[in-house]
Structure formats: structure tokens, C-alpha cells
mmCIF file of the N, C-alpha and C atoms, coordinates in Angstrom:
data_MODEL
# 
_entry.id   MODEL 
# 
loop_
_atom_site.group_PDB 
_atom_site.id 
_atom_site.type_symbol 
_atom_site.label_atom_id 
_atom_site.label_alt_id 
_atom_site.label_comp_id 
_atom_site.label_asym_id 
_atom_site.label_entity_id 
_atom_site.label_seq_id 
_atom_site.pdbx_PDB_ins_code 
_atom_site.Cartn_x 
_atom_site.Cartn_y 
_atom_site.Cartn_z 
_atom_site.occupancy 
_atom_site.B_iso_or_equiv 
_atom_site.pdbx_formal_charge 
_atom_site.auth_seq_id 
_atom_site.auth_comp_id 
_atom_site.auth_asym_id 
_atom_site.auth_atom_id 
_atom_site.pdbx_PDB_model_num 
ATOM 1   N N  . UNK A 1 1  ? 45.420 -20.457 -1.348  1.00 0.00 ? 1  UNK A N  1 
ATOM 2   C CA . UNK A 1 1  ? 44.460 -20.061 -2.360  1.00 0.00 ? 1  UNK A CA 1 
ATOM 3   C C  . UNK A 1 1  ? 43.686 -18.846 -1.849  1.00 0.00 ? 1  UNK A C  1 
ATOM 4   N N  . UNK A 1 2  ? 43.530 -17.847 -2.686  1.00 0.00 ? 2  UNK A N  1 
ATOM 5   C CA . UNK A 1 2  ? 42.891 -16.596 -2.296  1.00 0.00 ? 2  UNK A CA 1 
ATOM 6   C C  . UNK A 1 2  ? 41.613 -16.410 -3.103  1.00 0.00 ? 2  UNK A C  1 
ATOM 7   N N  . UNK A 1 3  ? 40.495 -16.916 -2.602  1.00 0.00 ? 3  UNK A N  1 
ATOM 8   C CA . UNK A 1 3  ? 39.219 -16.828 -3.321  1.00 0.00 ? 3  UNK A CA 1 
ATOM 9   C C  . UNK A 1 3  ? 38.572 -15.468 -3.059  1.00 0.00 ? 3  UNK A C  1 
ATOM 10  N N  . UNK A 1 4  ? 38.152 -14.806 -4.135  1.00 0.00 ? 4  UNK A N  1 
ATOM 11  C CA . UNK A 1 4  ? 37.463 -13.520 -4.009  1.00 0.00 ? 4  UNK A CA 1 
ATOM 12  C C  . UNK A 1 4  ? 35.989 -13.772 -3.713  1.00 0.00 ? 4  UNK A C  1 
ATOM 13  N N  . UNK A 1 5  ? 35.474 -13.110 -2.697  1.00 0.00 ? 5  UNK A N  1 
ATOM 14  C CA . UNK A 1 5  ? 34.063 -13.252 -2.343  1.00 0.00 ? 5  UNK A CA 1 
ATOM 15  C C  . UNK A 1 5  ? 33.207 -12.521 -3.378  1.00 0.00 ? 5  UNK A C  1 
ATOM 16  N N  . UNK A 1 6  ? 32.217 -13.223 -3.927  1.00 0.00 ? 6  UNK A N  1 
ATOM 17  C CA . UNK A 1 6  ? 31.331 -12.627 -4.933  1.00 0.00 ? 6  UNK A CA 1 
ATOM 18  C C  . UNK A 1 6  ? 30.405 -11.607 -4.282  1.00 0.00 ? 6  UNK A C  1 
ATOM 19  N N  . UNK A 1 7  ? 30.191 -10.506 -4.985  1.00 0.00 ? 7  UNK A N  1 
ATOM 20  C CA . UNK A 1 7  ? 29.270 -9.473  -4.509  1.00 0.00 ? 7  UNK A CA 1 
ATOM 21  C C  . UNK A 1 7  ? 27.912 -9.649  -5.167  1.00 0.00 ? 7  UNK A C  1 
ATOM 22  N N  . UNK A 1 8  ? 26.873 -9.288  -4.451  1.00 0.00 ? 8  UNK A N  1 
ATOM 23  C CA . UNK A 1 8  ? 25.526 -9.284  -5.014  1.00 0.00 ? 8  UNK A CA 1 
ATOM 24  C C  . UNK A 1 8  ? 25.442 -8.134  -6.009  1.00 0.00 ? 8  UNK A C  1 
ATOM 25  N N  . UNK A 1 9  ? 24.971 -8.427  -7.220  1.00 0.00 ? 9  UNK A N  1 
ATOM 26  C CA . UNK A 1 9  ? 24.897 -7.430  -8.285  1.00 0.00 ? 9  UNK A CA 1 
ATOM 27  C C  . UNK A 1 9  ? 23.449 -7.023  -8.549  1.00 0.00 ? 9  UNK A C  1 
ATOM 28  N N  . UNK A 1 10 ? 23.276 -5.822  -9.045  1.00 0.00 ? 10 UNK A N  1 
ATOM 29  C CA . UNK A 1 10 ? 21.972 -5.274  -9.402  1.00 0.00 ? 10 UNK A CA 1 
ATOM 30  C C  . UNK A 1 10 ? 21.305 -6.126  -10.475 1.00 0.00 ? 10 UNK A C  1 
ATOM 31  N N  . UNK A 1 11 ? 19.983 -6.287  -10.378 1.00 0.00 ? 11 UNK A N  1 
ATOM 32  C CA . UNK A 1 11 ? 19.215 -7.082  -11.345 1.00 0.00 ? 11 UNK A CA 1 
ATOM 33  C C  . UNK A 1 11 ? 18.854 -6.321  -12.613 1.00 0.00 ? 11 UNK A C  1 
ATOM 34  N N  . UNK A 1 12 ? 19.080 -5.033  -12.664 1.00 0.00 ? 12 UNK A N  1 
ATOM 35  C CA . UNK A 1 12 ? 18.776 -4.238  -13.863 1.00 0.00 ? 12 UNK A CA 1 
ATOM 36  C C  . UNK A 1 12 ? 19.644 -4.720  -15.008 1.00 0.00 ? 12 UNK A C  1 
ATOM 37  N N  . UNK A 1 13 ? 19.040 -4.954  -16.158 1.00 0.00 ? 13 UNK A N  1 
ATOM 38  C CA . UNK A 1 13 ? 19.774 -5.443  -17.322 1.00 0.00 ? 13 UNK A CA 1 
ATOM 39  C C  . UNK A 1 13 ? 20.972 -4.556  -17.631 1.00 0.00 ? 13 UNK A C  1 
ATOM 40  N N  . UNK A 1 14 ? 22.123 -5.165  -17.770 1.00 0.00 ? 14 UNK A N  1 
ATOM 41  C CA . UNK A 1 14 ? 23.334 -4.445  -18.118 1.00 0.00 ? 14 UNK A CA 1 
ATOM 42  C C  . UNK A 1 14 ? 24.054 -3.783  -16.963 1.00 0.00 ? 14 UNK A C  1 
ATOM 43  N N  . UNK A 1 15 ? 23.475 -3.760  -15.787 1.00 0.00 ? 15 UNK A N  1 
ATOM 44  C CA . UNK A 1 15 ? 24.105 -3.119  -14.630 1.00 0.00 ? 15 UNK A CA 1 
ATOM 45  C C  . UNK A 1 15 ? 24.944 -4.148  -13.878 1.00 0.00 ? 15 UNK A C  1 
ATOM 46  N N  . UNK A 1 16 ? 26.151 -3.789  -13.550 1.00 0.00 ? 16 UNK A N  1 
ATOM 47  C CA . UNK A 1 16 ? 27.034 -4.673  -12.787 1.00 0.00 ? 16 UNK A CA 1 
ATOM 48  C C  . UNK A 1 16 ? 27.396 -4.059  -11.434 1.00 0.00 ? 16 UNK A C  1 
ATOM 49  N N  . UNK A 1 17 ? 26.650 -3.028  -11.017 1.00 0.00 ? 17 UNK A N  1 
ATOM 50  C CA . UNK A 1 17 ? 26.919 -2.359  -9.745  1.00 0.00 ? 17 UNK A CA 1 
ATOM 51  C C  . UNK A 1 17 ? 26.538 -3.253  -8.568  1.00 0.00 ? 17 UNK A C  1 
ATOM 52  N N  . UNK A 1 18 ? 27.160 -3.001  -7.449  1.00 0.00 ? 18 UNK A N  1 
ATOM 53  C CA . UNK A 1 18 ? 26.870 -3.746  -6.224  1.00 0.00 ? 18 UNK A CA 1 
ATOM 54  C C  . UNK A 1 18 ? 25.449 -3.433  -5.771  1.00 0.00 ? 18 UNK A C  1 
ATOM 55  N N  . UNK A 1 19 ? 24.696 -4.463  -5.447  1.00 0.00 ? 19 UNK A N  1 
ATOM 56  C CA . UNK A 1 19 ? 23.317 -4.285  -4.966  1.00 0.00 ? 19 UNK A CA 1 
ATOM 57  C C  . UNK A 1 19 ? 23.324 -3.792  -3.525  1.00 0.00 ? 19 UNK A C  1 
ATOM 58  N N  . UNK A 1 20 ? 22.402 -2.892  -3.230  1.00 0.00 ? 20 UNK A N  1 
ATOM 59  C CA . UNK A 1 20 ? 22.268 -2.349  -1.872  1.00 0.00 ? 20 UNK A CA 1 
ATOM 60  C C  . UNK A 1 20 ? 20.869 -2.582  -1.308  1.00 0.00 ? 20 UNK A C  1 
ATOM 61  N N  . UNK A 1 21 ? 19.943 -3.049  -2.147  1.00 0.00 ? 21 UNK A N  1 
ATOM 62  C CA . UNK A 1 21 ? 18.559 -3.264  -1.726  1.00 0.00 ? 21 UNK A CA 1 
ATOM 63  C C  . UNK A 1 21 ? 18.020 -4.575  -2.293  1.00 0.00 ? 21 UNK A C  1 
ATOM 64  N N  . UNK A 1 22 ? 17.067 -5.143  -1.577  1.00 0.00 ? 22 UNK A N  1 
ATOM 65  C CA . UNK A 1 22 ? 16.302 -6.293  -2.056  1.00 0.00 ? 22 UNK A CA 1 
ATOM 66  C C  . UNK A 1 22 ? 14.907 -5.794  -2.385  1.00 0.00 ? 22 UNK A C  1 
ATOM 67  N N  . UNK A 1 23 ? 14.403 -6.139  -3.563  1.00 0.00 ? 23 UNK A N  1 
ATOM 68  C CA . UNK A 1 23 ? 13.025 -5.821  -3.934  1.00 0.00 ? 23 UNK A CA 1 
ATOM 69  C C  . UNK A 1 23 ? 12.276 -7.154  -3.942  1.00 0.00 ? 23 UNK A C  1 
ATOM 70  N N  . UNK A 1 24 ? 11.380 -7.318  -2.986  1.00 0.00 ? 24 UNK A N  1 
ATOM 71  C CA . UNK A 1 24 ? 10.605 -8.558  -2.852  1.00 0.00 ? 24 UNK A CA 1 
ATOM 72  C C  . UNK A 1 24 ? 9.240  -8.312  -3.473  1.00 0.00 ? 24 UNK A C  1 
ATOM 73  N N  . UNK A 1 25 ? 8.846  -9.189  -4.406  1.00 0.00 ? 25 UNK A N  1 
ATOM 74  C CA . UNK A 1 25 ? 7.613  -8.964  -5.144  1.00 0.00 ? 25 UNK A CA 1 
ATOM 75  C C  . UNK A 1 25 ? 6.987  -10.293 -5.542  1.00 0.00 ? 25 UNK A C  1 
ATOM 76  N N  . UNK A 1 26 ? 5.752  -10.197 -6.022  1.00 0.00 ? 26 UNK A N  1 
ATOM 77  C CA . UNK A 1 26 ? 5.086  -11.388 -6.562  1.00 0.00 ? 26 UNK A CA 1 
ATOM 78  C C  . UNK A 1 26 ? 4.050  -10.951 -7.588  1.00 0.00 ? 26 UNK A C  1 
ATOM 79  N N  . UNK A 1 27 ? 3.698  -11.882 -8.464  1.00 0.00 ? 27 UNK A N  1 
ATOM 80  C CA . UNK A 1 27 ? 2.659  -11.656 -9.451  1.00 0.00 ? 27 UNK A CA 1 
ATOM 81  C C  . UNK A 1 27 ? 1.401  -12.342 -8.935  1.00 0.00 ? 27 UNK A C  1 
ATOM 82  N N  . UNK A 1 28 ? 0.428  -11.587 -8.402  1.00 0.00 ? 28 UNK A N  1 
ATOM 83  C CA . UNK A 1 28 ? -0.753 -12.197 -7.785  1.00 0.00 ? 28 UNK A CA 1 
ATOM 84  C C  . UNK A 1 28 ? -1.671 -12.905 -8.779  1.00 0.00 ? 28 UNK A C  1 
ATOM 85  N N  . UNK A 1 29 ? -1.516 -12.644 -10.063 1.00 0.00 ? 29 UNK A N  1 
ATOM 86  C CA . UNK A 1 29 ? -2.326 -13.346 -11.061 1.00 0.00 ? 29 UNK A CA 1 
ATOM 87  C C  . UNK A 1 29 ? -1.844 -14.775 -11.276 1.00 0.00 ? 29 UNK A C  1 
ATOM 88  N N  . UNK A 1 30 ? -0.622 -15.055 -10.867 1.00 0.00 ? 30 UNK A N  1 
ATOM 89  C CA . UNK A 1 30 ? -0.031 -16.378 -11.067 1.00 0.00 ? 30 UNK A CA 1 
ATOM 90  C C  . UNK A 1 30 ? 0.227  -17.105 -9.750  1.00 0.00 ? 30 UNK A C  1 
ATOM 91  N N  . UNK A 1 31 ? 0.703  -16.368 -8.723  1.00 0.00 ? 31 UNK A N  1 
ATOM 92  C CA . UNK A 1 31 ? 1.134  -16.989 -7.472  1.00 0.00 ? 31 UNK A CA 1 
ATOM 93  C C  . UNK A 1 31 ? 0.372  -16.452 -6.265  1.00 0.00 ? 31 UNK A C  1 
ATOM 94  N N  . UNK A 1 32 ? 0.244  -17.302 -5.266  1.00 0.00 ? 32 UNK A N  1 
ATOM 95  C CA . UNK A 1 32 ? -0.358 -16.917 -3.992  1.00 0.00 ? 32 UNK A CA 1 
ATOM 96  C C  . UNK A 1 32 ? 0.629  -16.146 -3.138  1.00 0.00 ? 32 UNK A C  1 
ATOM 97  N N  . UNK A 1 33 ? 0.186  -15.685 -1.963  1.00 0.00 ? 33 UNK A N  1 
ATOM 98  C CA . UNK A 1 33 ? 1.031  -14.873 -1.081  1.00 0.00 ? 33 UNK A CA 1 
ATOM 99  C C  . UNK A 1 33 ? 2.302  -15.576 -0.608  1.00 0.00 ? 33 UNK A C  1 
ATOM 100 N N  . UNK A 1 34 ? 2.318  -16.903 -0.647  1.00 0.00 ? 34 UNK A N  1 
ATOM 101 C CA . UNK A 1 34 ? 3.495  -17.642 -0.166  1.00 0.00 ? 34 UNK A CA 1 
ATOM 102 C C  . UNK A 1 34 ? 4.647  -17.641 -1.176  1.00 0.00 ? 34 UNK A C  1 
ATOM 103 N N  . UNK A 1 35 ? 4.392  -17.248 -2.412  1.00 0.00 ? 35 UNK A N  1 
ATOM 104 C CA . UNK A 1 35 ? 5.404  -17.282 -3.474  1.00 0.00 ? 35 UNK A CA 1 
ATOM 105 C C  . UNK A 1 35 ? 5.898  -15.874 -3.762  1.00 0.00 ? 35 UNK A C  1 
ATOM 106 N N  . UNK A 1 36 ? 7.124  -15.579 -3.349  1.00 0.00 ? 36 UNK A N  1 
ATOM 107 C CA . UNK A 1 36 ? 7.719  -14.265 -3.588  1.00 0.00 ? 36 UNK A CA 1 
ATOM 108 C C  . UNK A 1 36 ? 8.989  -14.414 -4.414  1.00 0.00 ? 36 UNK A C  1 
ATOM 109 N N  . UNK A 1 37 ? 9.284  -13.392 -5.166  1.00 0.00 ? 37 UNK A N  1 
ATOM 110 C CA . UNK A 1 37 ? 10.520 -13.338 -5.940  1.00 0.00 ? 37 UNK A CA 1 
ATOM 111 C C  . UNK A 1 37 ? 11.349 -12.177 -5.414  1.00 0.00 ? 37 UNK A C  1 
ATOM 112 N N  . UNK A 1 38 ? 12.650 -12.225 -5.671  1.00 0.00 ? 38 UNK A N  1 
ATOM 113 C CA . UNK A 1 38 ? 13.548 -11.175 -5.194  1.00 0.00 ? 38 UNK A CA 1 
ATOM 114 C C  . UNK A 1 38 ? 14.398 -10.672 -6.346  1.00 0.00 ? 38 UNK A C  1 
ATOM 115 N N  . UNK A 1 39 ? 14.399 -9.367  -6.520  1.00 0.00 ? 39 UNK A N  1 
ATOM 116 C CA . UNK A 1 39 ? 15.342 -8.699  -7.401  1.00 0.00 ? 39 UNK A CA 1 
ATOM 117 C C  . UNK A 1 39 ? 16.272 -7.904  -6.508  1.00 0.00 ? 39 UNK A C  1 
ATOM 118 N N  . UNK A 1 40 ? 17.507 -7.755  -6.937  1.00 0.00 ? 40 UNK A N  1 
ATOM 119 C CA . UNK A 1 40 ? 18.473 -6.935  -6.220  1.00 0.00 ? 40 UNK A CA 1 
ATOM 120 C C  . UNK A 1 40 ? 18.658 -5.635  -6.984  1.00 0.00 ? 40 UNK A C  1 
ATOM 121 N N  . UNK A 1 41 ? 18.876 -4.543  -6.253  1.00 0.00 ? 41 UNK A N  1 
ATOM 122 C CA . UNK A 1 41 ? 18.992 -3.233  -6.897  1.00 0.00 ? 41 UNK A CA 1 
ATOM 123 C C  . UNK A 1 41 ? 20.126 -2.421  -6.291  1.00 0.00 ? 41 UNK A C  1 
ATOM 124 N N  . UNK A 1 42 ? 20.829 -1.701  -7.159  1.00 0.00 ? 42 UNK A N  1 
ATOM 125 C CA . UNK A 1 42 ? 21.789 -0.705  -6.693  1.00 0.00 ? 42 UNK A CA 1 
ATOM 126 C C  . UNK A 1 42 ? 20.998 0.574   -6.391  1.00 0.00 ? 42 UNK A C  1 
ATOM 127 N N  . UNK A 1 43 ? 21.660 1.544   -5.800  1.00 0.00 ? 43 UNK A N  1 
ATOM 128 C CA . UNK A 1 43 ? 20.973 2.803   -5.475  1.00 0.00 ? 43 UNK A CA 1 
ATOM 129 C C  . UNK A 1 43 ? 20.411 3.478   -6.722  1.00 0.00 ? 43 UNK A C  1 
ATOM 130 N N  . UNK A 1 44 ? 21.163 3.437   -7.817  1.00 0.00 ? 44 UNK A N  1 
ATOM 131 C CA . UNK A 1 44 ? 20.746 4.113   -9.046  1.00 0.00 ? 44 UNK A CA 1 
ATOM 132 C C  . UNK A 1 44 ? 19.481 3.504   -9.658  1.00 0.00 ? 44 UNK A C  1 
ATOM 133 N N  . UNK A 1 45 ? 19.302 2.187   -9.576  1.00 0.00 ? 45 UNK A N  1 
ATOM 134 C CA . UNK A 1 45 ? 18.190 1.527   -10.249 1.00 0.00 ? 45 UNK A CA 1 
ATOM 135 C C  . UNK A 1 45 ? 17.042 1.098   -9.329  1.00 0.00 ? 45 UNK A C  1 
ATOM 136 N N  . UNK A 1 46 ? 17.136 1.401   -8.062  1.00 0.00 ? 46 UNK A N  1 
ATOM 137 C CA . UNK A 1 46 ? 16.084 1.019   -7.117  1.00 0.00 ? 46 UNK A CA 1 
ATOM 138 C C  . UNK A 1 46 ? 14.723 1.556   -7.548  1.00 0.00 ? 46 UNK A C  1 
ATOM 139 N N  . UNK A 1 47 ? 14.614 2.837   -7.799  1.00 0.00 ? 47 UNK A N  1 
ATOM 140 C CA . UNK A 1 47 ? 13.327 3.442   -8.159  1.00 0.00 ? 47 UNK A CA 1 
ATOM 141 C C  . UNK A 1 47 ? 12.800 2.869   -9.472  1.00 0.00 ? 47 UNK A C  1 
ATOM 142 N N  . UNK A 1 48 ? 13.674 2.682   -10.461 1.00 0.00 ? 48 UNK A N  1 
ATOM 143 C CA . UNK A 1 48 ? 13.245 2.143   -11.752 1.00 0.00 ? 48 UNK A CA 1 
ATOM 144 C C  . UNK A 1 48 ? 12.637 0.750   -11.587 1.00 0.00 ? 48 UNK A C  1 
ATOM 145 N N  . UNK A 1 49 ? 13.339 -0.146  -10.894 1.00 0.00 ? 49 UNK A N  1 
ATOM 146 C CA . UNK A 1 49 ? 12.851 -1.520  -10.728 1.00 0.00 ? 49 UNK A CA 1 
ATOM 147 C C  . UNK A 1 49 ? 11.572 -1.565  -9.891  1.00 0.00 ? 49 UNK A C  1 
ATOM 148 N N  . UNK A 1 50 ? 11.542 -0.798  -8.805  1.00 0.00 ? 50 UNK A N  1 
ATOM 149 C CA . UNK A 1 50 ? 10.348 -0.746  -7.951  1.00 0.00 ? 50 UNK A CA 1 
ATOM 150 C C  . UNK A 1 50 ? 9.146  -0.220  -8.723  1.00 0.00 ? 50 UNK A C  1 
ATOM 151 N N  . UNK A 1 51 ? 9.334  0.877   -9.450  1.00 0.00 ? 51 UNK A N  1 
ATOM 152 C CA . UNK A 1 51 ? 8.241  1.477   -10.216 1.00 0.00 ? 51 UNK A CA 1 
ATOM 153 C C  . UNK A 1 51 ? 7.774  0.569   -11.350 1.00 0.00 ? 51 UNK A C  1 
ATOM 154 N N  . UNK A 1 52 ? 8.684  -0.169  -11.957 1.00 0.00 ? 52 UNK A N  1 
ATOM 155 C CA . UNK A 1 52 ? 8.334  -1.122  -13.008 1.00 0.00 ? 52 UNK A CA 1 
ATOM 156 C C  . UNK A 1 52 ? 7.347  -2.164  -12.479 1.00 0.00 ? 52 UNK A C  1 
ATOM 157 N N  . UNK A 1 53 ? 7.619  -2.673  -11.296 1.00 0.00 ? 53 UNK A N  1 
ATOM 158 C CA . UNK A 1 53 ? 6.740  -3.687  -10.697 1.00 0.00 ? 53 UNK A CA 1 
ATOM 159 C C  . UNK A 1 53 ? 5.422  -3.075  -10.219 1.00 0.00 ? 53 UNK A C  1 
ATOM 160 N N  . UNK A 1 54 ? 5.479  -1.914  -9.611  1.00 0.00 ? 54 UNK A N  1 
ATOM 161 C CA . UNK A 1 54 ? 4.251  -1.259  -9.131  1.00 0.00 ? 54 UNK A CA 1 
ATOM 162 C C  . UNK A 1 54 ? 3.320  -0.873  -10.275 1.00 0.00 ? 54 UNK A C  1 
ATOM 163 N N  . UNK A 1 55 ? 3.876  -0.518  -11.423 1.00 0.00 ? 55 UNK A N  1 
ATOM 164 C CA . UNK A 1 55 ? 3.059  -0.148  -12.588 1.00 0.00 ? 55 UNK A CA 1 
ATOM 165 C C  . UNK A 1 55 ? 2.225  -1.336  -13.061 1.00 0.00 ? 55 UNK A C  1 
ATOM 166 N N  . UNK A 1 56 ? 2.661  -2.544  -12.722 1.00 0.00 ? 56 UNK A N  1 
ATOM 167 C CA . UNK A 1 56 ? 1.934  -3.757  -13.092 1.00 0.00 ? 56 UNK A CA 1 
ATOM 168 C C  . UNK A 1 56 ? 1.048  -4.263  -11.950 1.00 0.00 ? 56 UNK A C  1 
ATOM 169 N N  . UNK A 1 57 ? 0.895  -3.441  -10.916 1.00 0.00 ? 57 UNK A N  1 
ATOM 170 C CA . UNK A 1 57 ? 0.082  -3.755  -9.740  1.00 0.00 ? 57 UNK A CA 1 
ATOM 171 C C  . UNK A 1 57 ? 0.570  -4.979  -8.983  1.00 0.00 ? 57 UNK A C  1 
ATOM 172 N N  . UNK A 1 58 ? 1.880  -5.222  -9.002  1.00 0.00 ? 58 UNK A N  1 
ATOM 173 C CA . UNK A 1 58 ? 2.452  -6.309  -8.223  1.00 0.00 ? 58 UNK A CA 1 
ATOM 174 C C  . UNK A 1 58 ? 2.728  -5.804  -6.814  1.00 0.00 ? 58 UNK A C  1 
ATOM 175 N N  . UNK A 1 59 ? 2.416  -6.605  -5.789  1.00 0.00 ? 59 UNK A N  1 
ATOM 176 C CA . UNK A 1 59 ? 2.816  -6.229  -4.426  1.00 0.00 ? 59 UNK A CA 1 
ATOM 177 C C  . UNK A 1 59 ? 4.346  -6.180  -4.348  1.00 0.00 ? 59 UNK A C  1 
ATOM 178 N N  . UNK A 1 60 ? 4.866  -5.083  -3.795  1.00 0.00 ? 60 UNK A N  1 
ATOM 179 C CA . UNK A 1 60 ? 6.311  -4.859  -3.746  1.00 0.00 ? 60 UNK A CA 1 
ATOM 180 C C  . UNK A 1 60 ? 6.710  -4.420  -2.344  1.00 0.00 ? 60 UNK A C  1 
ATOM 181 N N  . UNK A 1 61 ? 7.821  -4.975  -1.862  1.00 0.00 ? 61 UNK A N  1 
ATOM 182 C CA . UNK A 1 61 ? 8.414  -4.566  -0.582  1.00 0.00 ? 61 UNK A CA 1 
ATOM 183 C C  . UNK A 1 61 ? 9.906  -4.361  -0.824  1.00 0.00 ? 61 UNK A C  1 
ATOM 184 N N  . UNK A 1 62 ? 10.467 -3.271  -0.308  1.00 0.00 ? 62 UNK A N  1 
ATOM 185 C CA . UNK A 1 62 ? 11.890 -2.993  -0.471  1.00 0.00 ? 62 UNK A CA 1 
ATOM 186 C C  . UNK A 1 62 ? 12.578 -3.167  0.877   1.00 0.00 ? 62 UNK A C  1 
ATOM 187 N N  . UNK A 1 63 ? 13.625 -3.998  0.880   1.00 0.00 ? 63 UNK A N  1 
ATOM 188 C CA . UNK A 1 63 ? 14.458 -4.212  2.066   1.00 0.00 ? 63 UNK A CA 1 
ATOM 189 C C  . UNK A 1 63 ? 15.834 -3.641  1.779   1.00 0.00 ? 63 UNK A C  1 
ATOM 190 N N  . UNK A 1 64 ? 16.462 -3.065  2.779   1.00 0.00 ? 64 UNK A N  1 
ATOM 191 C CA . UNK A 1 64 ? 17.807 -2.543  2.584   1.00 0.00 ? 64 UNK A CA 1 
ATOM 192 C C  . UNK A 1 64 ? 18.878 -3.575  2.912   1.00 0.00 ? 64 UNK A C  1 
ATOM 193 N N  . UNK A 1 65 ? 18.483 -4.719  3.428   1.00 0.00 ? 65 UNK A N  1 
ATOM 194 C CA . UNK A 1 65 ? 19.443 -5.753  3.786   1.00 0.00 ? 65 UNK A CA 1 
ATOM 195 C C  . UNK A 1 65 ? 19.611 -6.733  2.626   1.00 0.00 ? 65 UNK A C  1 
ATOM 196 N N  . UNK A 1 66 ? 20.857 -6.955  2.255   1.00 0.00 ? 66 UNK A N  1 
ATOM 197 C CA . UNK A 1 66 ? 21.169 -7.957  1.234   1.00 0.00 ? 66 UNK A CA 1 
ATOM 198 C C  . UNK A 1 66 ? 21.647 -9.192  1.983   1.00 0.00 ? 66 UNK A C  1 
ATOM 199 N N  . UNK A 1 67 ? 20.984 -10.328 1.742   1.00 0.00 ? 67 UNK A N  1 
ATOM 200 C CA . UNK A 1 67 ? 21.338 -11.562 2.446   1.00 0.00 ? 67 UNK A CA 1 
ATOM 201 C C  . UNK A 1 67 ? 22.543 -12.256 1.854   1.00 0.00 ? 67 UNK A C  1 
ATOM 202 N N  . UNK A 1 68 ? 23.169 -13.090 2.649   1.00 0.00 ? 68 UNK A N  1 
ATOM 203 C CA . UNK A 1 68 ? 24.306 -13.880 2.175   1.00 0.00 ? 68 UNK A CA 1 
ATOM 204 C C  . UNK A 1 68 ? 23.844 -14.822 1.081   1.00 0.00 ? 68 UNK A C  1 
ATOM 205 N N  . UNK A 1 69 ? 24.670 -15.003 0.083   1.00 0.00 ? 69 UNK A N  1 
ATOM 206 C CA . UNK A 1 69 ? 24.348 -15.919 -0.982  1.00 0.00 ? 69 UNK A CA 1 
ATOM 207 C C  . UNK A 1 69 ? 23.473 -15.343 -2.079  1.00 0.00 ? 69 UNK A C  1 
ATOM 208 N N  . UNK A 1 70 ? 23.094 -14.077 -1.970  1.00 0.00 ? 70 UNK A N  1 
ATOM 209 C CA . UNK A 1 70 ? 22.279 -13.440 -3.015  1.00 0.00 ? 70 UNK A CA 1 
ATOM 210 C C  . UNK A 1 70 ? 23.198 -12.828 -4.053  1.00 0.00 ? 70 UNK A C  1 
ATOM 211 N N  . UNK A 1 71 ? 23.346 -13.527 -5.138  1.00 0.00 ? 71 UNK A N  1 
ATOM 212 C CA . UNK A 1 71 ? 24.209 -13.057 -6.205  1.00 0.00 ? 71 UNK A CA 1 
ATOM 213 C C  . UNK A 1 71 ? 23.337 -12.749 -7.418  1.00 0.00 ? 71 UNK A C  1 
ATOM 214 N N  . UNK A 1 72 ? 23.433 -11.523 -7.914  1.00 0.00 ? 72 UNK A N  1 
ATOM 215 C CA . UNK A 1 72 ? 22.614 -11.090 -9.032  1.00 0.00 ? 72 UNK A CA 1 
ATOM 216 C C  . UNK A 1 72 ? 23.192 -11.476 -10.362 1.00 0.00 ? 72 UNK A C  1 
# 
């Protein structure tokens, strides 16, 4: 049996490109510092997704490492 390994995909709506970055963020109006969410981004949509979150004053951190098991 030859199982294809799933790739992490970009979180941008409609994008099926391979993710190259992790965008770690949280909504401080709802969650404390211990609660973070992760979006995955391809190179093309990294700035769009990051700027979308920053425009809402959400704390945002961008990592270039995509972890195992992160499927978008």
C-alpha cells in the first residue's frame, strides 16, 4: 500500500498551496495568553493573513516552521 503523505495547506480561503509559515495568534478580548490559535500560510498569503489579524489588534507571531500533523 502506497499512502501519500498529506501536506499542510494554506488557511486562506480557496488557497490549496503548501503552507510555509505558521501564524500564531489569539483574540485577547475572549482568551487569555495561554490560548493561542494557529493559521497556516503560503508565501503568497502570509502578509494578507498576518495583516488581517494585526488590523484587529490581535497579538500575532509568525513562525517559519510547520509542525508535523498540521494540515490546513
